[in-house]
N, C-alpha and C positions, 0 to 999 in steps of 0.2 A: 470624730475619732477620740477615744478615751484610753488612758493608760492608768491602771490602778485607781480608777474612779476619778482621775484628774481631768477636768474639763477647762479648756481655754477658748474664749470667744473673742474674735476680733472683727471690728467693722471699720471701714474707712469712708470718709465723707469729704465732699468739697467744702469750701468755706461757707457757702450758702446753705449747707445742710443736705445736699443731694447725695444719696448713697452711691458709692463707687464700688464697694466690695464688701461681701460678708464671707470671711475665710474660716468660719467656725468649724467647717467640716474637714479642714486640712490639718496637717501637722504644723504646730506652732510652738516655737521655743521663745522664751523672753528673758531679758535681763533688765530689770527696772531698778535704778539707783536713785535714792533720795539723799542727795548730798547738799552741803551748804550752797546757797545761792540758786542753783537750778537743778531740778530733777531731770533725769534723762533716761532714755530707754533704747535698747536694741531689740527689735522684734523680728524674728526670722520665720518666714512662711515657706513651706515646701510645696513645689509642684503647681504653682500658678500657671495658667495658660499664657501663651506668648502675647496675646492681645492685652491682657490685664497687666502684665509686666511692662509692656510698652506704655500704657496709660499712666502707670505709677512712676516710671523712671523718665520717660521721654516727654510726658505731657507738660503743658504750660500752666496748668492749674495748681493751686496750693491744695495739699491734702492733709487731713487731720484724722488721727487714729484713736480708737477707744478699745481697751482690752479689759476683759473681766474674767474672773476665775470662779470655779465651783468644785468642791470635793465631795464625792459620793452623794451627789444630788442635794447637797445642803444649799443654803442661801447663796445667791450669786454675789460676788464681791467685785465692785468696780475698781480695778487697780490703776489703770492709766485712762485718763478722761480728756479727750480732745487735744492730744499732743500734736504739735506741728511736725510733719515729716520733713526734716531738713536735708536729708540725703538718703540715697538708696542705691543698692547695687545687687546684681544677680550673677550667679555662676553655675556651671554645670558640674555636678558630681554624680556620675552615672550610677544609678538610673534617675537621680533626682535633679530637679532644677531648684536652686535655693535662692530666695530673695530676702535680703536683709534691709530693714528699714530703721533709720536712725532718727530719733524723735526727741523733742523737748517741749516745754510748755509754750503754747501759742502766744501767751502774753509777753514772753521774752522777745519774740520777733516784733510784736506790734507796739510794745511800750518801752521795754526795759533798756533798749540800746539807743534810744533817741537822745541826742545832746540837748540839754536844757539849761536854763538859768532861772532858778526859783527864788523869789524873795522870801526873807524870813522876818515875820512880824513879831515872833516871840521866840525865845531861846530854848523852850522846852522841847523834849524829844517828840511829844505828841503833835505839837504845832508844826514842827519841821517835817514830820511825816505827812501831815495834811497838805502842806505847801508842795511837797514832792508829788503827791497824788494829783493835785490840781494842775501842776505844770505839765504833766504828760497826759492829762485827761483820762487817767485810769480810774475806773469806777469800782475797783476791788476793795478789799478790806485787809487791814493789818491786824493780826491777832498776836498780842503779847502774852507769852507764856513764862511762868515762874519768875516774873520780875519782882524785885523788892517793892513793897508798898510805897507809892509816891514817886518812884523813879521816872515814870513816864511824864509826869507833870513838873518835875523839879527844874528850876531855872538854871541854865548853865552860867558859869562865871564869865564866859566869853560873851562879848556883845554880839547881837544878831548881825548876820552878813548874808550876802548872796550865796546860794549853793549852785556851783557850776560843775558841769560834767554830764555824764549819762545817768539815768536812774540807777543803774547798777553801781557805778562808781560812787555816787553820793551815798547810797544805802550801805555800801561796803565801809565807807569812812565813818558813818554813824555807828556801825557795828563795832568798829575798833574803839570809838570814843566811849560808848556806853556798855561795851562788854557783852554783846549778844551775837548770835549767828542767825542767819535768815534763810528761809526755805520757801519755795513756791509749791503750792498745792492747787493744781489746776490753773485756771486763768484768773480767778477772782479772789484768791486768798494768798497772802504772804504771812508766814509765821515767823515771829521774832522770838527766839529761844534764849533766855538768859541762863547762865550757869552760876548759881549762887554758891558762895562759900558756906561752910558749916555754920558760921555765926549768922549768916543771912537767912538761913532756912526759916526761922521764925517770922521773918518779914515777908515771906512768900506764901503761896498757897500749895507748895509742893506736898506737904503732908496731907492736904485735903483733896488733892486731885485723884480721880479714878485711876487705879493701877491695873497693870496686866501682871497677874501672878504667874511666874514661870513654874512649870512642872517638869521634873526630870523625864517623865515619859514622853514629853513633846520635843525633847532635845535631840538633835542629830549628831552632836559631838559634845564632849565635855566642855563646859564654859571655861574661858580664860579669865581668871579673876585676880585682881590686885587690889590694894587698899583704895584706889580711886577710879579704876577703870574695869570694864567688863566687856568681853566679846562673847556673843552667843551665836550658835547656828541651830535654828529650830525648824520644825515643819513650817511651811509657808503660812505666814500670818500678816495680812495687810494692815492690821491694827498696830503692829510694831513699826512705828514711823517716827521721824524726828519730832521731839516735843512730848512723846509718850513717856510715861513713868512705869517702869517695871520693878517688880518686887521679887527678891531672890530667896525669901525665907523658906520656900518649899523645895529648893534645889538640894539634892542629896550630894554630899561631897565625899562619899566613901565608896569603895568597890563592893560589889554584891557579896563577895566571900569574906568580908571583914567580920571580926568577932563581934559578939553582942555589945560589948562596951562601946566600941567605935560606932556601931549603928545607932545606939541610943543617944550619942552625943553629936552625931554628924549633922542633924537637922539644923542646929543653930550655929554650927561652926563657921559657915560662910559669913554670916552676919556678925557674930560676936568676935571672932578671932582674925578674920581677914579684912573685911570691908569696914566694919565699925558702923555701918549704916545699911539698911536693907533695901533702900530705894535708889534706883539708878535712872538717869535721864538719858533717853536715846538721842544721839547726835547724828548718826548716819545709819541707814538701812539699805540692804541690797536684797531684792526679791528675784529669785530665779525659778523658772518652772517650765514644764513642757507637758503636752498631752500625749506624748509618744514615748518619752524616756522616764526614768525615775526621778528626774530633777524636780524638786518641789521644796525649796528651802528659803528661809529668811536669815540673813546674817546681819547682826546689829552691833555697832560700837556705842558704848554707853559710858557715862561718867557719874560719879556720886559726889555730893558735897564733901569738901575736905578743907582742912586748915593747912596753911603753909608750914614748911619746916625751916629750922634755923641752924646754921652751922655754928658750933661753939666758938666763941671769940678767941679763946686761948688755945685752940687746937694747933697741933704741930704737923698735921698731915700735909701741909703745903711746903714744908721744908725740903730742899733738894738733898738727896742722899749723899752727893759728892762732898757736901760741906760738913757731913757728920764725921 
């Protein structure tokens, strides 16, 4: 079933790779959220038969789901890959039977919630991450994005000590200490995304990274832009994900009926007068779509490098009015 050329393909397998369901011919709605720590998804399938619903909801086996999309026959994009189905429910809404599947990365279930005690042989972030991997026997990869040069291998002033807790708790504390957010991509990649200040940009590869150039024609709503933050709603784009760099130089910031002077100056207004910097780092993305309705969007929250602000020392704004 397709709607406006929108195709959504879903397959469900057991842990050993045996196919359980191919729902590609049914109505499918999805809400896939790439948020700090764990990506998660809600996938809704319409009108499964009773036996299939029973196997998904009442069975004893673990199930894993893969979802891909395609628009107007273009190349297929693998959106959700091997997510563990942690919960499911169904209800009747005449004439439809609606089954909702709640999913997250399978690695979270298998590795990230186990309590561990990991020795620290060196105080650098890279060595601590390696000790963490070995403690839970995770064979995946950490990818550091937009980190200042040398930070991963810099020695901490604190002496080495045991890292105790779950994988998630330890990585969360490291994120606070070093100033990064982390995201799961499938089962074998964790991205560590650093948010540099304007002074640190020259120490990172932010200016050299491939960028996604936003175009006004691809936007579903006007972007919400401030000096340091950006929120966009565009047509569905799986490449807009945490760690991606987007460029706003081609966004038009004027109405269609504006006069010639405004239209001539509007192209650079967002960069020169509002943001001060044309590249934004994606920190959160939400992908929503359906092969039956018009839903087909990506919402992203982004930040740009910025310097801090200072309150004037001699300001009188803090004085109470009753003493005047």
